[in-house]
C-alpha positions in Angstrom: 0.0 0.0 0.0 1.3 3.4 -0.9 0.8 6.0 1.9 -1.7 8.7 1.2 -0.6 12.2 1.9 -2.3 14.3 4.6 -4.3 16.2 2.0 -6.0 12.9 0.9 -6.9 12.0 4.5 -8.4 15.5 5.0 -10.6 14.9 1.9 -12.9 13.6 2.1 -14.6 -9.7 -11.9 -15.0 -8.6 -15.4 -13.7 -10.4 -18.5 -12.6 -9.4 -21.9 -15.5 -10.1 -24.3 -19.1 -9.1 -24.7 -20.2 -5.7 -23.4 -22.8 -6.4 -20.8 3.4 14.6 -9.1 3.0 11.2 -7.8 3.6 9.0 -4.8 6.7 7.1 -3.9 6.1 3.4 -4.7 9.5 1.7 -4.7 9.1 0.4 -1.2 5.3 -0.1 -0.7 4.2 0.8 2.8 1.9 -2.1 3.8 -1.5 -1.7 5.5 -1.2 -1.8 9.3 -2.3 -4.9 11.1 -4.2 -4.9 14.4 -5.5 -1.9 16.4 -8.9 -0.4 16.0 -10.9 -0.1 12.8 -9.1 3.1 11.8 -7.5 3.7 9.2 -9.3 0.6 8.0 -9.2 -0.7 4.5 -10.0 2.4 2.5 -9.8 1.1 -1.1 -9.2 -2.0 -3.2 -6.2 -4.2 -2.3 -5.3 -1.8 0.4 -4.5 1.0 -2.1 -1.4 2.2 -3.9 0.6 -0.7 -5.3 -2.5 -3.0 -5.0 -0.3 -5.8 -3.5 -2.6 -6.9 -0.7 0.4 -6.5 1.6 -0.4 -6.2 5.4 2.2 -5.3 7.9 2.1 -7.7 10.9 1.4 -11.3 11.5 -1.7 -13.1 10.3 -4.5 -13.8 12.8 -4.2 -17.1 14.6 -7.0 -19.4 15.9 -9.6 -17.6 13.9 -13.3 -17.7 14.4 -16.3 -15.8 13.1 -16.8 -12.8 15.3 -20.1 -11.8 13.6 -21.9 -12.0 10.4 -24.3 -9.8 8.5 -27.1 -11.4 6.4 -27.3 -9.2 3.3 -30.1 -11.0 1.5 -28.3 -10.9 -1.8 -24.9 -12.3 -2.9 -22.0 -10.1 -1.9 -20.2 -9.3 -5.2 -17.4 -6.9 -4.3 -14.4 -6.7 -2.0 -15.3 -4.7 1.1 -13.9 -1.3 2.1 -13.7 -0.3 5.7 -13.6 3.2 7.1 -15.8 5.9 8.8 -17.1 3.2 11.1 -18.5 1.3 8.2 -18.0 -1.8 6.1 -19.1 -1.0 2.5 -19.7 -3.5 -0.2 -21.7 -4.2 -3.4 -24.2 -7.0 -4.1 -25.9 -8.9 -6.9 -29.1 -6.9 -6.5 -27.3 -3.8 -7.6 -27.0 -2.2 -4.1 -24.1 -0.4 -2.4 -24.4 -1.4 1.3 -23.0 0.2 4.4 -22.9 -1.8 7.6 -21.8 -0.3 11.0 -18.7 -1.8 12.5 -20.0 -1.1 16.0 -23.7 -1.6 15.7 -23.3 -4.5 13.2 -26.4 -3.3 11.4 -27.1 -1.7 8.0 -26.8 2.1 8.1 -27.9 2.6 4.5 -28.4 1.0 1.2 -28.2 2.7 -2.3 -29.8 0.9 -5.2 -28.1 1.1 -8.6 -29.3 -0.3 -11.9 -27.1 -3.4 -12.0 -24.7 -5.6 -10.1 -22.0 -3.8 -8.1 -18.7 -5.7 -8.4 -16.3 -2.8 -8.1 -14.7 -2.4 -4.7 -15.8 0.8 -3.0 -13.3 3.4 -1.7 -13.9 5.4 1.5 -12.1 8.6 2.0 -12.8 11.8 4.0 -16.5 11.2 4.6 -17.3 9.9 1.1 -17.9 6.5 -0.4 -16.8 6.2 -4.1 -18.3 3.2 -6.0 -18.9 2.1 -9.5 -21.7 -0.1 -10.8 -22.3 -2.3 -13.8 -25.2 0.2 -14.6 -22.4 2.4 -16.1 -22.6 5.1 -13.3 -19.8 6.0 -10.9 -21.1 7.5 -7.7 -19.8 9.6 -4.7 -22.0 9.0 -1.6 -22.1 10.7 1.7 -20.7 8.1 4.1 -23.1 9.0 6.9 -26.4 8.9 4.9 -25.7 7.3 1.5 -27.0 10.4 -0.2 -25.5 10.9 -3.7 -23.0 13.8 -3.6 -22.2 13.5 -7.4 -22.3 10.9 -10.1 -20.6 10.4 -13.4 -22.0 8.4 -16.3 -19.7 6.2 -18.5 -20.1 4.4 -21.7 -20.1 1.0 -20.1 -19.9 -0.6 -16.6 -17.4 0.3 -13.9 -16.3 -3.2 -12.7 -13.2 -2.3 -10.7 -12.3 -0.1 -7.7 -11.1 3.5 -7.8 -7.7 4.5 -6.3 -6.9 7.8 -4.5 -3.6 9.6 -5.0 -2.2 13.1 -5.5 -1.6 15.4 -8.4 0.3 18.6 -7.9 -0.3 18.3 -4.2 -4.0 17.9 -4.6 -6.0 14.7 -4.1 -7.3 13.0 -7.2 -9.4 9.9 -7.9 -8.3 7.5 -10.7 -11.2 5.5 -12.2 -11.1 2.9 -15.0 -14.2 1.9 -17.0 -15.1 -1.0 -19.2 -15.6 1.6 -21.9 -11.8 1.6 -22.2 -11.4 5.0 -20.6 -9.1 5.9 -17.8 -10.3 9.0 -15.9 -8.7 11.3 -13.4 -11.5 13.0 -11.3 -11.6 15.6 -8.6 -13.0 13.8 -5.5 -14.9 16.9 -4.2 -17.2 17.3 -7.1 -16.3 14.6 -9.8 -14.9 17.2 -12.2 -12.9 15.4 -14.9 -9.3 16.5 -14.9 -8.2 14.3 -17.8 -9.1 11.1 -19.6 -7.2 8.6 -21.7 -9.1 6.3 -24.2 -7.5 2.9 -24.8 -9.9 1.7 -27.5 -10.7 -1.6 -25.7 -12.2 -2.9 -22.5 -10.3 -2.3 -19.2 -10.8 -4.8 -16.4 -8.4 -3.6 -13.7 -8.0 -0.8 -11.2 -5.1 1.6 -11.8 -1.9 0.8 -9.9 0.5 3.5 -8.7 4.2 3.6 -9.7 7.2 5.7 -8.8 7.6 9.1 -10.3 3.9 10.0 -10.7 2.8 7.2 -13.0 -0.1 4.9 -13.0 -0.6 1.6 -14.9 -3.3 -0.9 -15.9 -3.9 -3.7 -18.4 -6.6 -4.2 -20.9 -8.3 -6.4 -23.4 -6.0 -5.0 -26.0 -3.3 -7.1 -24.4 -1.3 -4.0 -23.5 0.0 -2.6 -20.2 -0.9 1.1 -20.3 1.4 3.5 -18.4 0.1 7.0 -17.9 1.4 10.1 -16.1 -0.9 11.0 -13.2 -0.3 14.7 -13.7 -2.0 14.9 -17.2 -2.8 11.4 -18.5 -0.1 11.5 -21.2 1.1 8.0 -22.2 4.5 6.6 -21.4 5.4 3.1 -22.6 2.7 0.7 -23.8 4.0 -2.8 -23.1 2.7 -5.9 -24.8 1.3 -9.0 -23.2 0.8 -12.3 -25.0 -3.0 -12.1 -24.3 -5.7 -10.0 -22.9 -5.0 -8.8 -19.3 -8.0 -9.8 -17.3 -7.4 -8.5 -13.7 -6.0 -5.7 -11.7 -2.2 -5.6 -11.6 0.1 -5.2 -8.7 3.3 -3.2 -8.5 6.5 -3.5 -6.4 9.9 -1.8 -7.0 8.6 -0.3 -10.3 7.8 -3.8 -11.6 4.3 -4.7 -12.7 2.7 -8.2 -12.1 -0.4 -9.4 -13.9 -2.3 -12.3 -15.3 -3.7 -12.9 -18.8 -5.9 -15.2 -20.9 -2.8 -17.1 -22.0 -2.8 -18.7 -18.5 0.3 -16.6 -17.7 1.4 -14.8 -14.5 4.0 -12.3 -15.7 6.3 -9.5 -14.5 7.0 -6.4 -16.6 9.4 -3.5 -16.0 7.8 -0.1 -16.4 10.4 1.0 -19.0 10.6 -2.4 -20.8 8.9 -3.7 -24.0 8.3 -7.3 -23.0 7.7 -9.2 -19.8 10.7 -9.8 -17.5 9.5 -13.3 -16.8 6.4 -15.5 -17.5 5.1 -18.3 -15.3 2.5 -20.5 -17.0 -0.1 -22.5 -15.3 -0.5 -25.9 -17.0 -3.7 -26.1 -18.9 -5.6 -23.9 -16.5 -6.4 -20.2 -16.0 -5.3 -17.7 -13.4 -8.3 -16.1 -11.8 -7.1 -13.6 -9.2 -5.2 -10.4 -9.3 -1.6 -11.0 -8.2 -0.5 -10.3 -4.6 3.1 -9.5 -3.8 5.7 -9.0 -1.1 9.4 -8.6 -0.8 10.2 -12.1 -2.2 7.2 -13.7 -3.8 4.2 -13.1 -6.1 1.0 -15.0 -5.4 -2.0 -15.8 -7.7 -5.0 -18.1 -7.4 -6.1 -20.4 -10.2 -8.9 -22.5 -11.7 -6.8 -25.6 -10.7 -7.9 -25.0 -7.1 -4.4 -23.9 -6.1 -2.7 -20.8 -4.9 0.6 -20.4 -6.7 3.7 -18.7 -5.3 6.6 -17.7 -7.6 9.9 -15.9 -7.0 9.2 -12.2 -7.5 12.5 -11.6 -9.3 12.8 -14.7 -11.5 9.3 -16.1 -11.8 10.4 -19.6 -10.8 7.8 -21.6 -8.9 8.3 -21.9 -5.2 5.2 -23.7 -4.0 1.5 -24.2 -4.6 -1.2 -25.0 -2.2 -4.3 -27.0 -3.2 -7.8 -26.3 -1.9 -11.1 -28.0 -2.6 -12.3 -25.4 -5.0 -11.1 -22.8 -7.5 -9.3 -19.8 -6.0 -10.6 -16.6 -7.6 -10.2 -14.0 -4.8 -6.9 -12.2 -4.5 -5.0 -13.1 -1.3 -3.7 -10.9 1.5 0.0 -11.1 2.3 1.0 -10.8 6.0 4.5 -10.9 7.4 4.3 -14.6 8.0 1.3 -16.0 6.0 -0.9 -15.6 3.0 -4.7 -15.6 3.6 -7.3 -16.3 0.9 -10.6 -17.9 0.2 -11.7 -20.8 -2.0 -14.8 -21.9 -3.7 -14.8 -24.8 -1.3 -16.2 -22.4 1.3 -13.1 -22.1 3.4 -10.7 -19.3 4.4 -7.1 -20.4 4.5 -3.8 -19.2 5.9 -0.6 -20.8 4.6 3.0 -20.1 5.5 4.8 -17.8 3.1 8.1 -19.7 2.9 6.7 -23.1 1.9 2.9 -23.0 1.6 2.3 -25.2 4.6 -1.2 -24.9 6.0 -1.5 -22.9 9.2 -5.2 -22.9 9.5 -8.5 -23.2 7.6 -11.8 -21.9 8.6 -15.1 -23.2 7.3 -17.5 -20.4 6.3 -19.8 -22.2 3.9 -20.9 -21.3 0.4 -18.3 -20.1 -2.0 -15.6 -17.6 -0.9 -14.6 -16.1 -4.2 -13.8 -12.5 -3.3 -10.6 -10.9 -1.9 -10.7 -10.4 1.9 -10.1 -7.0 3.4 -8.3 -6.5 6.7 -9.0 -3.8 9.3 -8.9 -3.6 13.1 -7.3 -7.1 13.4 -10.3 -8.5 11.5 -10.7 -10.3 8.1 -13.8 -9.2 6.3 -15.0 -11.2 3.3 -18.3 -11.7 1.5 -19.9 -15.0 0.5 -21.9 -15.9 -2.6 -24.8 -16.9 -0.4 -25.3 -13.3 0.8 -23.4 -13.3 4.1 -20.7 -10.9 5.1 -18.2 -12.6 7.5 -16.1 -10.7 10.1 -13.3 -13.0 11.3 -11.1 -12.4 14.3 -8.1 -14.2 15.6 -8.0 -15.6 19.1 -4.2 -15.7 19.4 -0.8 -14.8 18.1 2.0 -16.9 16.5 
């Protein structure tokens, strides 16, 4: 996670096919483990480098602290902030549940499924919907502060950063347009059209750059200040998920069953790791040594971050389609077999598994020492550890 400047804090799974002056990123600062629910989990994958990295040990002896019955399948990664857990669902609602009261504070109906992870900053909730509208909502009431209509759905989460010392919101749409918006009123600062579908959130890089992949099989590198394009790197196939960044290297997955690394100033991938006759389903997660990605083969794969050589893989009872969280000592992720898993980073040995039921196919969030993840049966799970390593 790339730290947000004080000005920001004062502010306030799609596929390729049918339509239906920047931050320092070279040493990503992970999300903080433990403590209360503040600062929470303000945006997708913890923000910034979108690595899912959390500073601190993974919870031990986990149990379900509480649940919230939503009544409709949870379809997005959760965001946590302002005393709320905010998530999207299959009925097209953006939902806010109180962390203290454990009850719904508000619900905003949209015109289609909400699969984009919300962002919570400075009293506002920012969320896209498959109805083609991106909304800014008052975190207290759910009232619409402003909205912006796109040419297609908004399937991925927005990212907050800075431009010339001012906070900006980076938003990608399935209409192939990357946008830079002013969070206060939604005013468009710049846009960049790619000409094809975009399935991933924008990741932040050193030197004021942002990057994302698309269905044109390209890695687009843009300057945050004005949206001008830098390098446009080629992948062997359509890039189907949000990318992660560490040390100015990008990590992504594509439809050629590849997990790959690409340098920002290169022309081709630095390395490629191929899953044998199966497809990667998750956005990559990364830490100082390894890159992790879930697969249709029911495994979480771990490869060396510098070479792409396989280190280990851990098999579950169902496909792994939700991006993992990476703690200091463990990787935590869900599976379609209905379980949440923690495995050791060095060798993939199982540390614990927790039966939740249904399919757990979304990325977990982490805030206040708790894991928060939605299930396909409509339940939001809040999991808390009962011990330390």
